[in-house]
C-alpha positions in Angstrom: -4.6 -19.6 25.1 -1.0 -19.7 23.8 0.5 -16.7 22.0 0.7 -18.6 18.8 -3.0 -19.5 19.0 -3.9 -15.9 19.7 -1.8 -14.7 16.8 -3.4 -17.1 14.3 -6.9 -16.2 15.6 -6.2 -12.5 15.1 -5.1 -13.0 11.5 -8.1 -15.2 10.7 -10.4 -12.7 12.3 -8.9 -9.9 10.2 -9.6 -12.0 7.0 -13.2 -12.8 8.0 -14.1 -9.3 9.3 -12.8 -7.7 6.1 -14.8 -10.1 3.9 -18.0 -9.4 5.8 -17.6 -5.6 5.9 -16.6 -5.4 2.2 -19.7 -7.4 1.3 -21.8 -4.8 3.2 -19.9 -2.0 1.6 -20.9 -3.2 -1.9 -24.6 -2.9 -1.0 -24.0 0.5 0.7 -22.1 1.9 -2.3 -25.0 0.9 -4.6 -27.5 2.4 -2.3 -25.6 5.7 -1.9 -24.6 5.9 -5.6 -20.8 5.8 -4.7 -19.8 4.6 -8.2 -16.6 5.1 -10.2 -17.6 5.8 -13.7 -15.5 4.9 -16.8 -13.6 7.9 -18.1 -10.5 9.2 -19.9 -8.3 8.9 -16.8 -9.7 5.6 -15.6 -8.7 2.1 -16.5 -12.1 0.3 -16.0 -14.9 0.1 -18.5 -18.1 -0.4 -16.4 -19.5 1.6 -13.4 -18.0 0.0 -10.2 -18.8 0.8 -6.5 -16.0 2.3 -4.4 -15.2 2.5 -0.7 -14.5 -1.2 -0.2 -11.3 -0.4 1.7 -13.5 0.3 4.8 -13.5 -3.4 5.3 -9.7 -3.5 5.6 -9.8 -0.5 7.9 -12.4 -2.0 10.3 -10.5 -5.3 10.3 -7.1 -3.8 11.2 -8.6 -1.5 13.8 -10.2 -4.6 15.5 -7.2 -6.9 15.3 -3.9 -4.9 15.1 -4.1 -3.0 18.4 -4.9 -6.1 20.5 -2.1 -8.0 18.7 0.4 -5.2 19.4 -0.6 -5.0 23.1 -1.3 -8.6 24.1 1.4 -10.6 22.4 5.1 -11.1 23.3 7.2 -8.1 22.1 4.3 -5.7 22.7 4.8 -2.2 21.5 4.6 0.8 23.9 1.0 2.0 24.4 1.9 5.4 23.0 2.9 3.8 19.6 -0.2 1.6 19.5 -2.5 4.6 20.3 -0.8 6.8 17.8 -1.1 4.2 15.1 -4.8 3.7 15.8 -5.6 7.4 15.9 -3.6 8.0 12.7 -5.4 5.1 11.0 -8.8 6.6 11.9 -7.8 10.1 10.7 -6.6 8.9 7.3 -9.5 6.6 6.8 -12.0 9.3 7.8 -10.6 11.7 5.3 -10.6 9.1 2.6 -14.2 8.0 3.5 -15.3 11.6 3.2 -13.5 12.0 -0.1 -15.2 8.8 -1.4 -18.6 10.4 -0.7 -17.9 13.9 -1.9 -14.7 15.5 -3.2 -12.5 17.0 -0.5 -9.9 19.8 -1.3 -6.3 18.8 -1.6 -4.8 21.0 1.1 -7.1 19.8 4.0 -6.6 16.2 3.0 -2.8 16.6 2.7 -2.7 18.3 6.1 -4.5 15.4 7.8 -2.2 13.0 6.1 0.9 14.8 7.4 -0.6 15.1 10.8 -1.3 11.3 10.9 2.3 10.5 9.8 3.5 13.0 12.4 1.6 11.2 15.2 3.2 7.9 14.4 6.7 9.5 14.0 6.3 11.4 17.3 5.3 8.2 19.1 8.3 6.4 17.8 10.5 9.3 18.9 9.0 9.4 22.3 9.7 5.7 22.8 13.3 5.8 21.8 13.9 6.8 18.2 16.0 10.0 17.6 13.9 13.2 17.2 16.2 14.1 14.3 14.3 11.6 12.2 10.9 13.2 12.8 10.7 15.4 9.6 12.0 12.6 7.5 9.4 10.2 8.8 6.6 12.8 8.3 7.6 13.3 4.7 8.0 9.6 4.1 4.6 8.9 5.7 2.9 11.5 3.5 4.5 10.1 0.4 3.6 6.6 1.3 -0.1 7.5 1.8 -0.2 9.3 -1.6 1.8 6.8 -3.6 -0.4 3.9 -2.6 -3.4 6.1 -3.6 -1.8 6.7 -7.0 -1.1 3.0 -7.5 -4.7 2.0 -6.8 -5.9 2.0 -10.4 -6.5 -1.5 -11.7 -8.3 -4.5 -10.3 -6.6 -6.3 -7.5 -3.2 -4.6 -7.8 -3.1 -2.6 -4.5 -4.6 -5.5 -2.5 -2.2 -7.9 -3.9 0.7 -5.6 -3.0 -0.5 -5.1 0.5 -0.7 -8.9 1.0 2.8 -9.4 -0.3 4.4 -6.6 1.7 2.4 -7.5 4.8 3.5 -11.1 4.7 7.1 -10.0 4.0 7.1 -7.6 7.0 5.6 -10.3 9.2 8.5 -12.6 8.3 11.1 -10.0 9.0 9.4 -9.3 12.4 9.4 -13.0 13.1 13.1 -13.2 12.4 13.6 -10.4 14.9 11.6 -12.4 17.5 8.8 -9.7 17.5 5.6 -11.8 17.6 3.3 -8.8 18.3 4.6 -6.8 15.3 4.7 -9.9 13.1 1.0 -10.6 13.9 0.0 -7.0 13.2 1.7 -7.2 9.8 0.0 -10.5 9.1 -3.4 -9.0 10.2 -2.9 -6.3 7.5 -2.2 -9.0 4.9 -5.2 -11.0 6.0 -7.5 -8.0 5.9 -6.2 -7.2 2.4 -6.8 -10.8 1.3 -10.4 -10.5 2.5 -10.9 -7.4 0.4 -9.0 -9.0 -2.6 -11.8 -11.6 -2.8 -14.1 -8.9 -4.1 -11.5 -6.8 -5.9 -9.7 -9.4 -8.0 -10.4 -9.0 -11.8 -13.1 -8.3 -12.6 -13.6 -6.2 -9.5 -16.9 -6.0 -7.7 -15.8 -3.0 -5.7 -12.9 -0.7 -5.6 -10.8 0.2 -2.5 -11.5 3.9 -2.7 -9.5 6.6 -0.8 -10.6 5.2 2.5 -8.6 2.1 1.8 -5.7 3.2 -0.4 -4.5 6.1 1.8 -4.8 3.9 4.9 -2.8 1.1 3.3 0.0 3.6 2.6 -0.1 4.9 6.2 0.0 1.4 7.7 2.8 0.1 5.5 4.8 3.2 6.4 4.1 2.8 10.1 4.9 -0.9 10.2 8.1 -0.4 8.2 9.2 2.5 10.5 8.3 0.4 13.6 10.4 -2.5 12.2 13.3 0.0 11.7 12.9 1.0 15.4 13.2 -2.6 16.5 16.3 -3.3 14.3 17.6 -0.6 12.0 19.1 -2.9 9.4 15.6 -4.4 8.7 14.7 -1.1 7.0 16.5 -2.0 3.8 14.8 -5.4 3.1 11.5 -3.8 4.1 11.9 -1.1 1.5 12.9 -3.6 -1.1 9.6 -5.4 -0.6 7.8 -2.2 -1.6 10.1 -1.5 -4.6 7.6 -2.0 -7.4 5.2 0.6 -6.1 7.7 3.1 -4.8 9.7 3.0 -8.1 6.6 3.3 -10.3 5.0 6.1 -8.4 8.2 8.0 -7.8 9.5 7.7 -11.4 6.2 8.7 -12.8 5.9 11.8 -10.6 9.5 12.8 -11.5 8.9 12.3 -15.2 5.8 14.5 -15.1 7.6 17.2 -13.1 10.7 17.2 -15.5 8.4 17.4 -18.6 6.5 20.4 -17.2 3.2 18.6 -16.8 0.7 19.5 -14.1 2.1 16.7 -11.9 -0.5 17.2 -9.2 -3.5 16.5 -11.4 -5.1 13.1 -12.2 -3.5 11.2 -15.0 -3.0 7.7 -16.5 0.8 7.6 -16.8 1.9 5.1 -14.2 3.4 2.0 -15.7 0.5 -0.2 -14.8 -1.9 2.3 -16.5 0.3 2.3 -19.7 0.2 -1.5 -19.6 -3.6 -1.5 -19.7 -3.7 1.2 -22.3 -1.3 -0.9 -24.5 -3.6 -4.0 -24.4 -2.7 -5.8 -21.1 -5.7 -7.0 -19.1 -6.0 -6.0 -15.4 -5.1 -9.6 -14.5 -2.0 -9.6 -16.7 -0.9 -6.2 -15.4 -1.2 -7.4 -11.8 0.6 -10.6 -12.7 3.6 -8.6 -14.0 3.9 -6.8 -10.6 3.5 -10.2 -8.8 6.4 -11.6 -10.9 8.6 -8.7 -9.9 7.7 -9.2 -6.2 8.3 -13.0 -6.2 11.3 -13.3 -8.5 13.1 -10.0 -7.7 11.9 -8.2 -4.6 11.5 -11.3 -2.3 14.9 -12.9 -3.1 16.8 -9.6 -2.8 15.0 -8.7 0.4 16.0 -12.1 1.8 19.6 -11.5 0.7 19.6 -8.0 2.4 18.3 -9.6 5.6 20.8 -12.4 5.5 23.7 -10.1 4.8 23.2 -6.9 6.8 26.5 -5.5 5.8 25.4 -5.6 2.1 21.9 -4.5 2.7 22.4 -0.9 1.5 24.1 -1.8 -1.8 21.4 -4.5 -2.4 18.7 -1.9 -1.7 20.3 0.6 -4.1 20.8 -2.2 -6.7 17.2 -3.2 -6.4 15.9 0.3 -7.2 18.4 0.7 -10.1 17.1 -2.5 -11.6 13.5 -1.3 -11.0 14.3 1.9 -12.8 15.7 0.1 -15.8 12.7 -2.2 -15.9 10.3 0.8 -15.6 12.0 2.6 -18.5 12.1 -0.5 -20.7 8.4 -1.4 -20.0 7.2 2.2 -20.4 8.9 2.4 -23.9 7.5 -0.9 -24.9 4.0 0.0 -23.8 4.2 3.3 -25.6 5.3 1.6 -28.9 2.3 -0.8 -28.5 -0.1 2.1 -28.0 1.4 3.9 -31.1 1.2 0.7 -33.1 -2.5 0.2 -32.1 -3.2 3.8 -33.2 -1.6 3.3 -36.6 -3.5 0.0 -37.0 -6.8 1.8 -36.2 -6.0 4.7 -38.5 -5.4 2.3 -41.4 
């Protein structure tokens, strides 16, 4: 079997495994009563099962490690082992939380430990130890921001597909077939889940999936950085819509004195739904940003390494401006709806 054939087989296997496991997760969630009920801080209107992210987790655990070990450009065993263990840890905590609420501190401690395992493995295999605390914090934030952004049908799965494909292309450009295949496996698994999560969703990802997606995107981005440092900037541009929305929302809540650590509906995608956008339309807006802004600018940052940092900064400045504009527009729509109802 040629490396190309094995790579394609792994990606297709990730897609099929995710579809099969998610289908079983729907039945399991109904049987166990794992349902997300509509409420003030939620964007859906009917009870919907959760925990479907287990399908992505199973798919990536069965396909990513073999891809990273068997294909050309294989990663050191320590990195592959750390990634697998960290994935299991974050997924296990999320799976527990999907069944019964888990306190914040133990959950956050496991998340930081998992990010630390990946960071330490990268340091052991060549990356400077000075980056360890930065990577731990970045990994913890990635896990949580992807959890925060999992709030409307299809949005997170769509983002993981986009970022996974983008990272795979960057890895291919660096002649790293093993890493490219691992990224594509993540995208394939997310696509298998998206089939059941697209509007109107038959199942939600749950913490088992959203946190794990954040860990894997962090780990694959950091690994790409380890391969060629200048690839970090286009990789971060690919994630700009989610990073900007989650970070700016958190900052705004902290500055305004709100309890920023509590559940809320103040991310841009949530304001869009509150102002009258459908889940499909909200997801389409993020897709438009990814295709028309993030992808071209990531390509430019890759093609012009000397300009990659200014392009990265410019992307996030544009994202900030768009976030402010859209937030204000959505708020006006909500206020107008309230006045119309009142009259």
